[in-house]
N, C-alpha and C positions, 0 to 999 in steps of 0.2 A: 448590902452596904458597898461592896466593891463595884457593883453596877452603877450605883448613884455617883460614886467618886469618878468613875469613868465618864459618865454623862457630864459631870461638872467640868472635868478636864476638857472634854470635847467642846462644851459651850465656850469655855475660856479661849480655846484655840480658835474657834470660829470667829469670836469677837476680835481677836488679835489680827486674824487674816483680813477681816472687813476693814479694820482701821488701817492696815498696811496698804490696802488697795486704794485709799483716798490720798491723792497727791498733795504735796505741800501747796499752800496758796501761791498764786502767781506773784513773784517778787515785785516789789514796787519799783518803778523806774528810778533812774538816778535822780537825786535831789534837784528839784527845779520847781518853778512856779507852776501850779496846776494849769493844764490847758483848758481853755474855755470850751464848753460844749455848744456848738453852733449848728444851725440848720444848714445843710449842704445845698447850695444853689446848683442849678443845672450846669453841667460842664460846657465850656465853650464849644461851639459846633464848627469844625473846620469846613472850608469849602472843598468839595470833592465828592468822590463816590462812596468812600468808606473810611472809617477810622476806629481806632481802639486805643485805650490806655490801660495797661495792666501793672499790677504790683509785682516787682521782680521776686520778692521773697516768697509770696504765696501763689503767684499766678492768677490772682483774683482780678477779674475785669472791673475796673473802676468807672469806666465810661466807654461808650462806643455806639456805633450805628453802622448797620450793614456789614459788620465785621466777619460774618460767615459767608458773605457773598463772594463769588468767584471774581477775581480781578487779575489783570496782567501785572506781574511783579516787577517788570523792567529790570534795572540794574540792581535792585535789592536782591535779585537772584544770586548775585555774587557773594552774599552772606552765606548762602547755602554752599556755594563753591568753597568759601573759606572754611566752613565747618568740615566739609569732607576732607579737604587737604590737611587740616589739623588732626582729624581722626586717623587718617592714613599715616601721618607722621608718627603719631603716638603708637600705632601698630607696627611701626618699623618698615612700612612699605616704601616710603620715600623719605628724603632727608632735606633739611634746609640748605645743605651745601650742594645738592644735586645741580648739575648743569642742565638747564631746560632749554630746548631748542625752540626758537621762534620760527615755526614752520611757515611755509608759503601760504597754506590754508589759513592759519591763524592771522597772518599779516593781511591777507586779502579780505577776510571776513570781518576783521576787527581792528585793522591798522588805520594809519593816518588817512588813507584814501577813501575811507568810509564816512558815513554821516554820524557815526557814533563816537563815543569817547575812546581814547586810545592811550597807551602808555609810552610808545615810542621805541621799544626794543627793536634792534635791527633784524631784518629778515634773514633767515638761514644762519643765524648766529645764536650762541647760547649765552645765558645769564644765570646766576645763582637763583635757585628756587625762591629763597627768601626775598630777593630783590623783586622778583616777578609778583610774589604775593603782595608786597607793598605797592607795586605799581597797579595791581588790580584793586586793592582796598582804598588807596588814597586817590589815585587818578581815575578810578573806575575803568581801567583799561580792558576793553573787550578782547584785544589781541592777547594780553597777558592771561585772561581767563581761559581762552581757547588753548593756548600753549600749555598752561598748567594742567588742563583737563587731559590733553593728549599725553603729557608726561606721566600723569598719575594712573591713567587707565588705558592708554593705547590709542583711544579715539574719544572725541567729544560725546559720541553716542553711548559708548560704554561708560563714560564718566556720568552721564545723565542717569544711568541705571543705578550707580552708586548714590547719586543725589537722592533718588526716590527711596532707596533702602534706608538711608540715614534719616530722611524726612519721616518715614514711618516710625522709626525708633523714637524720634523726638515727640511724635504724636500729632504730626501735621496731616490731619485726615482729609483736608480739602485742597491738597496741593499735588501738582504733577509737573515735573521738569523734563524738558527735552534738550536744553542747552545750558552752558555754564555761564553765559554772559547776560541773558535776559532780554535780548532783542525779540520782538514779537514773532511767535510761531504757533501753529495749531497745537493744541493740547499742552501748552506751557502756561500754567496758571497757579494761583495760590489764593489765599484770603488774608485780610488784614490780621485776623486772629492767629492764623498759622505763622505769619511772618513775625508777630510778636513773640510767639513760642520759640521761633528760631533764634531771634535776638537774645532772648533769655537763656537759651541753651548754649549759645556761643560764649556769652559772658561767664556762665557758670562752668562749662566744661573746658574751655580753652581760653583763659584770660590773656595769655601772652599773644595769641592770634587776635583776640578782640582788640588789644591795645593798638594794633596797626590803624584802626579806624579813627583814632584821635590825632594822628599825625597830620599836621596842617598843610604840608607840601612835600613833594617828592620829586627828585631829579633823575631822569634817565638820559645819559649822554649830555647834550646841551639843552635839553628840554626840561624846564621846571614847571610843574602844574600844581595848583592849589587843590585842597580837598573841597568838594562842592557842598559840604555840609556847613551852611552859614552859621549854625548854632555854635560851632566850635569857637567862633570869634565873639559870640554874643553872651554866652553864659559859661562861666568857668566850671560849673558842675556837669556840663554835657561832655561826654567822652566818646560819643559815637552816635549813629552807627553807619548808616548808608543811605545815599540818595538814589533816585531812579527817575528816568524820564524817556519816553518816546511818544509818538503821536497817539498810539493806542492806549497807553497807560496814563497819560498826563504826567504831572509832576508828583513824585512820591518821596516820602522820607520816613525811614525807621530811625528813631532817636532814642537815646537813653541818657539819664542823668542820675547822679548820686549826691545826696545831701545828707551828711551824717550817716546813720545806719540805713537810711531809706534810699532805695533805687526804684525808678519807674522806667517803663518802656512804652513808647508811643509809636504808633504807625498811622500815617496819613497817606491815603491813596487817591489818585486822580485829582490832585489839586490843580489850580489854574496857572500857577507860576512858581518859579524858584523862591521868590520872596514870600509868596503866600503860604507855601508849605512850611517854611521856616517859622513864620509868625504863628501859624495855627498850631504847630507842634510845640512851640515854646509855651503858648497859652495853655495847652493841655497839661504839660508838665507842671507849670506853675500852679494850676488849679489842683492837681493831684497832691503836690507838696503842701499846699495851703490847707486842704480840707481832710487830709489823711496823715496819720503819723505811724511810725514804726517803733516798736519797743522790743527789747531783748527780754524774753521770758525766762529762759533757762540757759545756763552756760555749761559747756562740756566739763565733765569731772566733778560737778557739784551734785550732791545727793539731794534728790527731790522726793524720794519715797523709799520704803523698804518692804520686803516681802519674805514670808517664811520659806525656808528651804529644808527639805528632808534629806537625810543621809549625808549631811555635810559636816565638816569640822566647825563651821559657824551655823547658827540657827536661822540667820537672816541674810538676805542679799540686799545690798544697797544699789538703788537704781538711779540713773540719770540719763542724759542725752549725749549722743556721740558728737553732734555738731551744734553750734549756737542755734537756739530756737527763737526766731523772730516772728513778729506778727504785725500786720498793718491794719489799722482800724480807723473809722472816722474820728477826727480830732475830738478829744474830750470823752471818749467812750472806753478808755482803758480800764477803768474801775468796774465796768460791766462784764468783763471777760470771765468766763467760767471754765476752769480746767477739770478734766476727768481722766481716768486711767482705765485701760483694759489690760489686765495681767492674768496669765493662767492661774487657776486656783491651786494647782499643785506644781511645785518646782522641785526637782531632784538634782542633787550634786552628782558629778562635778559640773560647775559652771565657770566658764572662762571669762576673763576680763574683756569687756566690749561685746559680749554675746547679747544678741537681741532678746529682750524679755518683754513682750507686749508693746503697748503704744500709749502715748499721751496725746490728748486732743484738747483744743481750746475752742470754745464756741462763743458766739455773740448773737443774741436774739435767736438762739436755737440753731444757728448755722455754724458749721465748722469753719474756722478762719485760719487754723494752723494745726498741724499734726506732725508727730515725729516718733520714730522708734525709741522705746526705752531700752537702755543697755545696762549691763552689769558694770558698775563703777569699779569694782574689784572682784577678784576670783573667789570662789568658794570651793575648796578641795574636798574630795570625797573623804568621809569619816572612816574610822576603823571598823572592824567586823562587828563588834557588839553594838556600836552606835547605829550602824546600818540595820542590824537585826531589830533593835528596839524601835527605830523609826518605821521599819517595814510593818511591824505589828500595829503601830498607831495609824499608819496609813490605811491598813486593812480595816481597822476598827472604825475609822471615820469615813470609809468608803460607803457608797450606797449598796 
């Protein structure tokens, strides 16, 4: 009889655990007229050598061609320079108030006497690092990029090593940098996809630095220059990112726009003109916003599932996500999303608030379109001696 009761208890516990491992249904979007499900037409094809459009939230490629092909990144290189400078500031290696010297090398290789874009800082004089960053981001100053690289790493060559280290952390597998400004050089290359990853990383990791890219003009001394990204004047949702051009690279543009909760990143490489790269980039962004939509699935602090806990003052742990979980899907396909959870079968107290407990995934047509760690919404403290002893017995009983 005792054996049968134990088996019954075991079965009940197993059923409870199975139920606990099924996540709550994906919450409905905010009340609105249901979006129509439409067949997605081909994306507009930019003139040039390569292009890609990615969803910022998931990193999913929405459209693209030749986006893993090696290309010259031109002045889009400066986005990598901005990323390194932001990271080094976060690490306390440099500060926005640092006085940066415009060296003779920086002035000769990237100043007004060259064929490239320049910021106009005076040679052999210093300026605040923050001002030089803006001169590089807004005016695309090659002189500022070199001076900043020398300040941050001692030389542009040493700075290029930092660029490659950070690029590897971002996941830019098809890139290699040898300078901070992007003028043509052997072994200085990237891909449209890698550059899209870089833009996404800068937006996510260092939003304050990213914000420099939407400044429409910047003045150094008596020289005021406009931002070369024409989209900043054409569409209010566009807030970056960077243009590029030289004879070997053609006209290039990394752009990003946010409409509601949805953000997209587009990269167009090797275009035929400044006007063409802007038109093609905006067409890509508009296509993405028209035929894809972003929804909030789960909010931080909201309970989406619970799981049994052994040896705790509470018998269950409530699970949620640590950050907003968003997903971008073809317009009208929201109802077809399927959530699932992967949670350890056995959880033992103590468990701290925010502790990672498994993962939640959302699929569409069998493909994962979003995933995030599940975390403990609240803590579960360790139980007293007799509760722990009792649970230890049942854990042993239910073990294989």
